[in-house]
Structure formats: C-alpha cells, structure tokens
GUBA-346828 format. One record per residue: residue in three letters; x, y, z of N, C-alpha, C in turn. Coordinates in steps of 0.1 Angstrom, whole numbers, plus 5000, padded with zeros to 4 digits. Atoms other than C-alpha are relative to their C-alpha. Example, Ala and Ser with C-alpha at 12.3 -4.5 7.8 and 13.67 -1.06 7.14 Angstrom:
BEGIN
ALA500949885000512349555078500950125000;SER499149895000513749895071499250115008;
//
This chain:
BEGIN
MET499749925003084136324003498750064989;PRO501149935004081436593990500550044987;GLY500149935012080436683954500550134999;ILE499949845003081437023936500350024990;VAL500249955015080737193905500450165002;VAL498949875001082937523895499550044985;CYS499749915013081837723868499850134997;VAL499949855005081438043849498850055005;HIS501549904996077938133859499049935012;PRO500650054989075938053890498849884999;ARG501250034999072737913878500549854995;ALA499250145004074637643857500549905008;ALA499850104986076537533888499149975005;GLU501150054992073537513905499549854996;ALA500750135007071737273879501449875005;GLY498750164997075337043884499649985014;ALA499650084991075237013918498249945007;LYS501650105000071036943917500349824999;VAL500450135005071836653895500949895012;LEU499350084990074536523922499550005010;GLU500350064990072436553948499149944998;ALA500950105006069836363928500649874999;GLY499350134998072436063929500450014988;GLY498950015014073936143892501350035009;ASN498649965001077636153888500650104995;ALA499049835001080336433883499449984983;PHE500450015014079536303842498350044999;ASP501349965001075736353847499750135004;ALA499649854999076636673861500050124993;ALA499349895009078536843839499249974985;VAL500849985012076336723807498950115001;ALA501349944994073236903830500950154998;THR498949895005075837213835499950044985;ALA499749925014077037243800498450044994;PHE501049945008073237283785499550145004;VAL500649844996072337543810501150124998;GLN499249865005075337713803499850024986;MET500550035014074437653765498950145001;ILE501049914999071437873776500650175000;VAL499849874994072238153801501450054994;THR498749925005075838203781499750014982;PRO499550055015075138153747499950064991;PHE498949975008077338353727501149925002;SER499050105000080038133744499849864997;CYS500150165007078637793737499049974999;GLY501550015009075937613723500149864993;ILE500350125008074737303704500450044983;GLY499449975014076237473673501350045002;GLY498450004998079837473690500949895001;MET498750075000082737273701499849945014;VAL499650064985083537073730500849945000;SER498750124999086836903744499650025018;ALA500350074985085936693778501349955004;HIS498950064995088736573800499549945010;LEU500550124996087236273815501249915013;MET499450074993088736073846498949895009;SER500550064996086135763857500249885008;ARG500150074992086435583886499649854996;ALA500450164999084235303879500249954985;HIS499950025012085035263843501849964998;ASP498550015001088735323850500450014989;ALA499449975011089135513823500650125004;HIS499949875001090635833818500250084982;VAL500150015019089935963782499750214997;ILE500549905003089336313762499349974983;VAL500650005017086536333738499950134996;ASP500449875009086536613716499749974989;GLY501450005014083836733692500450134998;CYS499249845003086337043680498850014985;LEU500749915011084937253649500449894987;ARG499650075009085437073616499850084985;ALA500749955017085437273582499249934989;GLY501050095011083137213555500149914989;SER499250075015083736983523499750094989;ARG500049925013082737273505501350145001;VAL498849895003086137483511500749984994;THR498550045006089337493492500850055003;PRO498649984995092937553499500250164999;ASP499749895001093337913487498850104995;MET501549915009089238063483500050105006;TRP500149854996090038343502501050085002;LEU498649964999093538383499500050194994;ALA500149895004092938723476499650095003;ASP501049944990090638873500500850075011;TYR499349994989092838853530500550075003;ARG499749874996093539123553501350005009;GLY499150044990095738973575499449955018;GLU500450054986095338893615500250095007;GLY500449934991093839053640500849995012;GLU499249954990096039253663499949945012;PHE500250024982094239153700498649914995;ASN501150085000092138853683500349874990;GLY499550105009094138643663498949924982;GLU500150025010091538613637500550044986;SER499350005010091738603601499050124995;LEU500749875004090438973584499450024985;PHE500250015013088339013556499150144999;ASP500749924997086739363547498150005002;ASP501450035004083239193542499849885015;PHE500450084984083438993579499949844996;ARG500650135006083238673561500249905009;SER499750164992085138423586499650045017;THR500049954984083938623616498349995003;MET501450045000080038613610499649984989;GLY500650025008077238523590500149834991;TYR500350115000076838163573501249984993;THR499150025004080138173554500849985015;ALA499349924987081838223593499749805003;ILE500150124993080537853603500749844999;CYS499250115004081937503608499649875008;THR500750154996080637183613500349955014;PRO499949984991079537193649500649835004;GLY499550104992080936913675499249995013;ALA500750004985079137013708499349875002;VAL500650114993076436753710500249884995;ALA499950175001077936443698501150035006;ALA499050064988080836453723499150025011;LEU500349954990078536583751499249844998;GLY500450114999076236263737501149845005;GLU499050094993079436033740500150015013;VAL500049994987079636163772499349915009;GLN501150094993076436033785499849844996;ARG500050145003076635713768500949925005;ARG499250074995079535613777500149965018;PHE499749984990079935763814499150005008;CYS501549954990076235893831499449874999;THR501150134995073835683849498850074998;MET501349925000071135953844499549984984;PRO499950015014069335933809500050144993;TRP499649895010070136193779498750125006;ARG501349905003066536333782499850095014;ASP500049934988066536403820501250125002;LEU498649914997070236573818499550154989;LEU500649845011068636853793499050045005;GLN501449924994065536943812500250105010;PRO500249874996067037183835500250124991;ALA499749925005068337373806498450074992;ILE501949995006064437343789499550075008;ARG500649934990063337493819499850154999;ILE499649824995065137763823500150074986;ALA500349915014065137883785498450004998;ARG500949925003061537873783499050115011;GLN500549914988060938043819501150124997;GLY499449855000063638323812500949985012;PHE498850014992066838413831500150155001;PRO499849895000068338773840501549994993;VAL498450025007071238873820500950075009;LEU498949954991074638913839500750134992;PRO499049825004076639263835501349934991;GLY499250065008079139003818500249974986;MET500950015014077138913787499650124994;THR500249885006076039293782501350064995;GLN498849975007079839353779500449924985;VAL499350075017080339143746499050054994;THR500749925007077139313732500650144998;HIS499949855002078339673737501450034994;GLU498949965001081839683732500749984987;GLN499749935009083739853708500649904986;PRO499650065012084639683670501450045000;GLU499049955003088039673662500249954983;PRO500450045015089239703621499949855000;TYR500050105008088039453600499349915009;LYS501050074993085539333629499050065001;PRO501349944998082039383632499450005012;SER500649984989080439523662498949915004;ARG500950175003078539263682498450035000;ALA500950005003075939443676499249984984;GLU499950065015076439403637500049854994;ARG500050175006077039023638498749945010;LEU501650074995073638993663499450044989;SER501449945009071639133630500549924987;ALA499650055014073338883607499349854997;SER501150095004070138683609498950035004;PRO501549944991066438783617499749955012;ASP500250114989066238503644500850045012;CYS499449994990069138613661500150175003;ALA500149874997068538993659498450005007;ALA501450024996064638943668500649965018;LEU499950054988066038723700500950085008;TYR499049934991069238943714500450164997;LEU500249875004068139303699498950055004;LYS501349924998065839523712499150034991;PRO500849915011063139733691500750054990;ASP499749885004065040023691501449934991;GLY498950045005068539783677500950015012;MET498850024992070339823707499649875011;PRO500050154991071539503728498950035014;PHE500650014985070139403762500950095010;ASP499149884983071039603795499849835012;PRO500050124988072039383829498650005005;ASP500950044992069039233846498650004990;ASP501650065009066439213813500149855002;GLN501250155005064438893811500149954989;LEU500250105011065638633785499349904998;ARG500850135002063638403774500049914983;ASN499649995012064538173745499149834994;PRO501350165001061037903737500849884990;ALA499350055016062837823698500949875008;TYR499250104997065837693718499549885008;ALA500450064993064137533744499149874995;ASP500650085009062137353719500649884990;THR499250075002064737223703500849935002;LEU499350134993066537063729499149875004;ASP500950064992063236943742499849874985;HIS499750165013063536703702501449935005;LEU498850094995067136643710499749915015;ALA500250094988066136503743499149904996;THR500650135002063536273730500749934989;ARG499950055011064936213696501649955001;GLY498550065002068636163710501050104993;PRO498949905013071736353696500149974991;ALA499850035015072236133668499250134989;ASP501249935006068936353656500650134991;PHE499349895002071636683655500649934985;TYR499250035009073436463628499749934986;ARG501550025003071036243612498750014998;GLY501449964998067636343619499250094995;GLU500349895006065236543611500450125001;LEU499549884998067036843630501350044992;ALA498750045007069936733608499650094984;GLU500649945012067736783578499550134998;ARG500149844999066837133592500850114998;ILE499149885001069437293596501349964994;GLY498950055012071537123568499650084992;LYS500649965015069237223543499450174999;ASP500349875001069137603557501450045002;LEU498550004998073437593559500149974981;GLU499550035014073637453521499150144992;GLN500249905009071137733510500150175003;ASN499649854998072638033523501550034997;GLY498749975000075837973516501249955009;ALA499250124993077637733541500749974992;PHE499450165006080337523535499749915006;VAL500450114992078837323557498849924994;THR501350105004076437013541499449915009;ARG500050094994074736793551499849855006;ASP498750115000077036523544500749985009;ASP499249984990079236673566499649975015;LEU500650004979076736683598499749814998;ALA500050144996075936333588501349875000;ASN499050084999079536203586501350045014;TYR498949924988081036363615499949915015;THR499950064990081936203646500950045014;PRO498949964992083636293681500949864999;VAL499350065001087036193682500549955016;THR499550074990088135963719501349955000;TYR498850134999091435893726500950075017;ALA499249974984093935933761500550105000;PRO499649824995095236273775501349964998;ARG498749975002098836373768500350045012;ALA498949994989101136393798501050084997;ALA498949934996103836593812500450025015;ALA499449984988105936593843500350095004;TYR499749934992105936833868500550035016;ARG499450054987108036813900499649865002;ASP500750144994106236493915499050025000;TYR501350025009103236563892500049954986;THR500850005009101336473866499550054990;VAL501149925010099536683842499649944992;TYR500950095012097236533816499450124995;SER501049905011095336783788500049914987;ASN499850035017094236763752500849984992;GLY498850035009096436663723499150104986;ALA500449915011096136873690498949924993;PRO499849885001094337083675499850095010;GLY500149884985093837213714500849985002;GLY499049934996095437373735501249935006;GLY499150074990096837113755501549984999;PRO498550055003100537023739500350165008;LEU499049934997101437363750499850035013;LEU500150014987099837393785501749905004;LEU498650114999102837083784501150045000;GLU499049945003105137253769500350115009;ALA499649854987105137573791500449985014;LEU499249974984105337393823501349874996;ASN498950055004107837123804501550095005;VAL498949864995110237473807499850045012;LEU500249924982108937613840500949915011;ALA499450124990109937253852501550075009;GLY498950034999113637343851500350145009;PHE499849884991113237673874499749995012;ASP500850014985112837703910499250145001;LEU500249855005110337973905499650025015;PRO500049944988109638013945501150015003;ALA498849904997112938113950500150174986;LEU500149835008112338413923498950045005;GLY501049934997109538523943498750004993;HIS501249965014105738533929500250115003;GLY500349845003105138843913501550114999;SER498649854997108738983915500249974984;ALA500049975011109939073885501349884991;ASP499650154999112438743881499149954995;TYR500850134997109838523887498950074983;LEU500949865014107538813856500949934988;THR499450015012110538743833500349834993;HIS500450115004110738393832498549964998;MET500950035005107138353831499850074985;GLY500849975016106138573803501149954985;SER499550015012109238493783499349844995;THR500350155003108338093787498250024993;LEU501350005002104538213778500350024983;GLN499449985015106038413744500249894994;LEU499450125008107938133734498949904993;VAL501050135004105037863733499150094995;ASN500549955006103038103724500349994982;GLN499449975015105038153690499749814993;ASP500450145000104937793689498849994995;ARG501049965004101537793687499650044987;ARG500449885014101438063656500149914987;ASP499350115011104037773641499549934996;TYR500450115004103037443643498549955008;LEU501050025000099937383657498550034995;GLY501450005009097037233639499449875004;ASP501250165003094836923627501249884999;PRO498650135007097636623632499649934994;GLU500550085012095436433608500750054989;VAL499749935008096936683582501250024998;LEU498249945004100636763590500349975004;ALA498950125003103436603583500749955014;GLN499450054990104536613618499250045013;THR500549984990102436593646500550135012;PRO499749894988102336923672501049915010;GLU499650074989102836683701501449964996;SER498850105005106136503684501250135001;LEU498849855002107836873683499950065015;LEU500349874987106337073711500649955012;LEU499750064991107136773736500949905003;SER498750104997110036653731501050045001;PRO498949944989113036693755500850104991;GLU498449965007115436853725498850174999;ARG500049885005112837153718499550045019;THR499849944990112437183758501150075007;ALA498649954995115837223765500150144993;GLN500249865010115737503735499150095009;LEU500549884997113137713748500850025017;ARG499650004987114337663784501750075001;ALA498849935002117637773774500050174997;ALA500449875002115938093759499850055008;VAL500049914989114638173789500650025012;ALA499049934987117438183814500750094990;ALA499249895005118938353787499650135002;GLY500849835003116238683789499149984988;THR501049965012114738613757498850024997;VAL501049954999112238833748498949964989;GLY501050005013109138733728500749924984;GLY499650025014108538573695499450104991;SER499849905007106938773666498450075004;ALA501349884998103439033662499049895012;PRO500450074993101138943695498249974998;PRO501650005005097538873677499449905014;GLN500250054992095238743706498449974999;GLU501750015002091738583705499450015016;HIS500350034992089638663727498149954999;GLY501150125004086638343724499050035008;ASP500649994990083738353736499649835007;THR500250164997083638023755499649995016;THR500150074986083237843789500349925002;HIS498750114997084637613811499049955013;LEU500250074991083337363838500249925006;THR499450134992084637123866499449935008;VAL500950054988082936893887500749865006;VAL499550174985083936613913499249955005;ASP501150064992081636393927500949905013;ALA500250054989081736223960501049874997;ALA499350095000083135913945501650024991;GLY498849965004086236083929499849984984;ASN500150025017085136053892500350194994;ILE499749865003086036413875499750014984;ALA500549975019084536603843500350125002;CYS499449845003086736883833499550044982;ILE500649965013084937033801499550144995;THR500049875006085737343779498849974988;HIS500849985014083137433750499550124996;SER499649895005082937713730499150004988;ASN500949975016081037903696501250064992;GLY498849915010084738063688499250125005;ASN500849894992082838433692498549984996;HIS501350005003079538293676499750124984;SER499749945013078538393640498750034996;GLY501749905003074938593644499149904993;ILE501150075005073138283626499449915006;ILE500950114994070238103639499149964988;THR500950075009068737863618498650065003;PRO501049944994065238013617498849875007;GLY500550054990062937903647500549865010;ALA499250084990066037663662500350055014;GLY499649974992067037913685501450005011;PHE498650035000070837833686500450084993;VAL499049935009073438063676501149894997;TYR498650095007076437883654501050075003;ASN498850004996079837873660500750104987;ASN498849975010082638093638501049954998;GLY498450085000085337853634500350044990;MET498950025016086137953598500650135004;ASN499149934996087838243617501250015003;ARG499049994998090838073631500949874990;PHE499650055012091437903598500950124999;ASP498749885005094838073580499649964986;PRO500650005012093138133544501450024994;ARG499250075016096838103531500849865001;PRO500150165002097737773519501850005007;GLY498850044992100637573534500550035016;ARG500450024991099937673566499549895013;ALA500650144996099437423597498950045003;SER501050034997096437563601498750074985;SER500749985015095437633561498749915000;PHE501150024997091937573552500449814991;ALA499950145006091337183541498549955003;PRO501250094997087837003537500249895010;GLY499450114989087036823569500850055011;LYS499449964990089836983587499650055015;ALA500549904985089537043625500750155001;ARG499649854996089937403633500750005013;LEU499749994988092337453660499550035012;HIS500449904986091437563695501249985012;LEU498950024992093137643724499049965014;MET500450104982090837453751501049925003;MET499150074992092837293775499649965010;PRO500150004987090937163803501149865006;ALA498950044993093436953828499849945012;ILE500450064987093736733854501849955004;ALA498650014997097036703876499549865011;THR499350144990098436363894501050015010;GLN498750034990100536293924499949865005;ALA500050194997101635913930498849985000;GLY501350125011098835803906498750095007;ARG501049944993096236043930499650134993;PRO500149885003094236303912499750135014;VAL500149884990094836643931499650134992;LEU500349905003093936933908499049954988;ALA501050005009091236973878499550164997;TRP500349855006090937303858500150014988;GLY500249965012090237463829499550205001;ALA500149854997089237853815499350014986;PRO500049905011087838033790500550144992;GLY498849845002089738313775500949994988;GLY499149975012091138253741501549945003;ASN498850025002094638273736500450025016;ALA499549974990094938383773499649905010;ILE499950134995093838053784501149885006;LEU498450014997097237943785500850045012;SER498649904991099338203806498449965013;ALA500850034985095438133833500349885008;LEU499450074997096537793835501549935007;VAL499249984992099637773837500850105014;GLN500249964987099538013863499449955016;ALA500850044990096937903883500649865005;PHE498950104996099037563886500650025010;THR498550004997102437693896499050075012;ASN500249954988100537893924499649915009;VAL501050104990098637583939501549925005;VAL498850094995102137363936501450065003;ASP498949934994104837613940500050075011;PHE500649904992103037863958499349975015;ASN500949984989101237673983498450055001;MET501549924998097537883973499449845003;SER501150065000094637743979498850034988;ALA500950005011091937683953500150194993;THR500349864999090838033955500850104997;GLU499149905002093938233957500649924988;ALA499550075015095038013928499550124985;VAL500849945014092638223905499950155004;VAL499849895003092438513923501650095001;ALA498649934996096138603928500150084984;PRO499449945016097738893902500649904984;ARG499650125007098138703867500550134985;ILE499649895011099938853833499649884991;HIS499950135012099938703797500750074990;ALA498549945005102238753773499949874989;GLU499150065009102938713740500950074989;GLY499249945009105238853710500650075009;ASP499449964989107239093732499150105013;THR501249904988104239243751500149885014;ILE500450004992103239153787499150075005;TRP501149964992099739233801499949955010;CYS500450054987098839243834499050065006;ASP501049924996096339363855500050125009;ALA499949914991096039673877501149985012;ARG498950034988097839483908501450005001;LEU497949955002101539483896500150135001;ARG499049854994103739763914500450014983;THR499349935011104540003887501749975000;ASP498750005000108339983897500749834997;THR499850175009107839563882499850054991;CYS500450015017106539673850501250104997;ALA498849965007109339933847501049855003;ALA498850105002111939663857499449874989;LEU500450095015110239433828500450114987;ARG499649925012110439723804501850025003;ALA498549965005114139773812500549864996;ARG499950145005114439383803499650014986;GLY500950055018112839453767499049964999;PHE501350005003109639393772499250074999;THR501449955002106339553760499149965011;VAL501050094989104539583792498850124998;GLU501449915001100539693790499149995014;GLN500849984990099139733821498350025003;ASP501449995001095039723827499750055007;PRO500349934988093439973847499449985008;ILE501250064992091039763864501249855007;SER499550074996092139483888499949874994;TYR500150175004090539143878499650014985;PRO500649995015090139203835499849884999;SER500550135006087938933820500650014990;ARG499350045009090538943792500949925005;PHE498950104998093138743812499249865003;ALA501150134996090438423812499649975013;LEU500449984987088638323837499949845005;CYS499650124992089738003857499349925006;GLN500450074989088037733874500549895003;LEU499150104989089537503898499849965009;VAL500350064982089037213926501249964997;THR499450064994091737093946499549865002;LEU500450094991091836773958500949965007;ALA498950024990093136683993499549805007;ALA499550124998094636334005498949935008;ASP501350044991091936344033498550004991;GLY501249965010088936404005499350115001;THR500649895006088836754010500050064990;VAL499549965014087836923980499850205005;ASP500049855000088337333973499450064985;GLY500449905011086837543944500350164999;GLY499849805000087937863931499550044985;ALA500549955012085738023905500250215000;ASP499749925002087238283890499850174996;PRO500949885000086338673901500350094987;ARG500249935011087038813868499149994991;GLY501650075006083738653856498949995010;GLU501449944995080638613869499749815009;GLY500150154996081338193882499450005013;ALA500249984985080338043913500449835006;VAL500350144997080637703933499649985008;PHE501050114991078437453946500449925006;ILE500050134994078937233973498949895002;ALA500850095000077036913970499749865010;
//
C-alpha cells in the first residue's frame, strides 16, 4: 500500500510526502505537514493555535485523540464582558462587541495548545527527531512562498457588523501589520512572495529546545511577558501549567461501519449524533440530491447544530457531559422522529467561518494521522520578533454566565474540529476532516454518506454538491437545481443558494479511503487549494 497525504495546501502535502519517502511514518509526515501549513496558511493555524489529532498506530496498537485545545486564561471572570455584549454574529457565531475585544487584540487570546499536542504526537508515535520534522517549515519561512488566491480572499473580505475588517485585524500589532500589509496599508495580492524569517527563527529555537520551551522555557518567558504586559488574560503560569489531553476516541455505529472522532469540547459528538440519526433512514432510496434526501439531511443538520448551541462545551466543568446526552439512544430517537416528521430547524443560524486547516496522512504500514488545527480567526497579535499570529479563541466563549460555553478560568474553548476515522469489520476504511467552522459538520456527514451510501470515490465524495444547514436555513451551492430549491422552500426551509459552484464557506473536506486490497484514494476538496500526494 502506498502512502498518501491529503491537505489544503500543495506545498504542505508535498512536504509530508517527502517525509514518507525518506522513511518516516504517517505521524512524522503529519507533524512536518502541520508545521508547513503554519507557514503557508499563517492565519488558519500556527504555534499560537490549537490542534485536534486523531491517530491510529499499528506499531503501538493505539487509537487515540491528542487534543491541544485552547483554554481561557486565568485572568478571566464569568461576567466580565456581560454589560458590553452585543449578541452573536449572524454568520460567524462569534461574540460581538463595539471594540472587537473578543475577535482581535490581546484580549482575544487563549492559552495555545498546538505545540504541546504536536510535541506529544512526536514523542509517542514518530520515528524521526523533532528537530528534523520542523526543518521543511523553517526552510519555507526563510525562502518565502507565493501567496495563493484563497489567502488573499480572507484578507480582502468585507467585515460584518461588530467585526473588524481583515485589514483592521492585521493592524492589531506592529509586527503583524509589517509582515502582512504592504506599505500602502493594503493586504497582499496573489503570487506576491511572503517571507517570515522571524517565524523561522522561532521554529528553529523550538526545534533545538523542544516543544516544552514554548510553555516553560525561554520562549515561554518571552511570550508570557508580552501577553501579561498588554492586557491578555493568559499569563506565564497558564503556559507553564498547560498540558494536552489524550483519550480514546468517541464512537458510533453507522450501517456496518464504526465511526470514531474526538470528544467535547471538540465537534466529534455532533458528527456522531448526526450519523446516529441518519442511520435510521434509507438514504439511497431517497436519491442523492433529491428534495426528500435534502429534507432529511437538512433537518438533521439543523437539529444537531441546535444541540451544539445548547449543550456543547468543556466536559470538565459541565454538570452533564455533552456525549452522555447527544449520543444517548433517547436523543437519537427524539431527533430521528423529528426528522421523519419534517421538522425545520432550531433557533437563529449563526455560522463560524474559522481560519482552520486539516491534513490526512496514511502510510504504507496502515498508520493514520488525521489532524485538524486552527487559529480560530486569528487575533492579529504577533509578539515582537516572534513571527507567529496568536489565536482569538475568546470569540467562541459566551459572555453570559450559566451557559455551556460561558467564561471560566482555564476552561477549554469549544471548537468544531472533528477529525474522523471509520472502520468496517475492524479495518480502517476512511479517514477525513475539514476546516470550515460550523460547516465542518455538514461537510463530514455528507462526504461520509457519499462514500458508504452512494459508493462514491474519495474525489467524487468531496466534489459532490453539498448543503449546510442551521436554524431554518439551508445553504446550497449553485449546482443544486432551482426546482429542488423551490421544493425545499415549500416544505418550510429558507434556502440560500450561493452563486458559485464550489463556495469555500462549505468547508474543505480532505478525505482518504482505504480498500481491502491495499489501494488508497484521496480527495482534496476543490472548494479550496488542496492537493493529494502519493508517496
């Protein structure tokens, strides 16, 4: 069986493939790919962000989640922003304030977990030294890389109410503005060359000192001092006390498959909940893309997204774990009955379009690394001379006390990353994930059912027309027939059709299928700029 790397950027996928060709395993390739992604998609991910790694190691007989989630700083208090809260963004799910405090600037930053999580992956599963795995990213940061069109789209997009423009966000700190804005104050254009020697120096330091230096070493002292002095809620002690969480993945049955993903505060329980509901329907008999099929799919996604709003949060501080409710037989029966009755949605439909990325790697031995990592939307803050942009994880906490995602010191920030692996008769057959905020759930559910219910190849599964659904709304791409849209409206749905065929806001699914004869197939979502490399 050949090795395969599928991810959202061709240079990152190539770096992972080269590691496989040099004798590394899937986890070596995944760590190298992830760090290259941090350079070439710097707003989507970075060492100032978070990681959810879904790993299946044959050599170690291990199947685990390594979760480097974001955590609120120790300086937060439950009601600190309540008086100034303006509500939730209609199309992003972020908390809104006149001064953008949860979205950009030092006050938006949570304690990062990316380096800790990737360090744990390397320590437990990799065969190559940590320093070697960071070298491709260091080299690209020093030499420079061409900006792809997708990166310029996010820097030029128009702001929504109570949200900063990308240019404003990039001006949040002098180092960020100097790196990502031209002298005239405008963002870069496609094919512009970007170099980031400061980031290269920081990664070189980490390569030499090891991942612990980010939390308890020289680098920790430097960034912790900067955060404390500029009003962040994260302290040096928060960095020193941070540890990633490793646990067994959550599971659900679908037909004769078992699907695994992460647990709360990640989005895995939502994926499993949706598949539990859909397992009760004969989707092939409904017809892919038909009004009946889309009614069942849309209603399921709407109801599960409402459960996200009501119940998903840090299981360490909630009275009832999200999984115990969302994955219970009783909840499955309730939602399945509601879908069968044609129920339309939940409450208002906020969407998060987070800057996130994903990679899926399978090696010749059958090891699997399925990793989603993110900066949220990024804070615009770069510690002077460090080169990397911090997350803006505070934007997904609810400033109202008593909610599943309310503020608490050290509390894990909910995230919608849900890297997934499916098995059949104990044999891995699919590994997939996506960036895309709230739309990750829709993409992963449909890509999976496209393969197992409609016999699509990996590429066909990620290319097929897709919907996203929350509240009473179904968003669809331009390839959905207008008479089908009319039929959905007649059934009570609000339908918003995108004018283009492959809108990137529908999440960028990166999928690998593994056949019994050892054949692997990869699909990189054409809504983005990803690539498949065979090694």
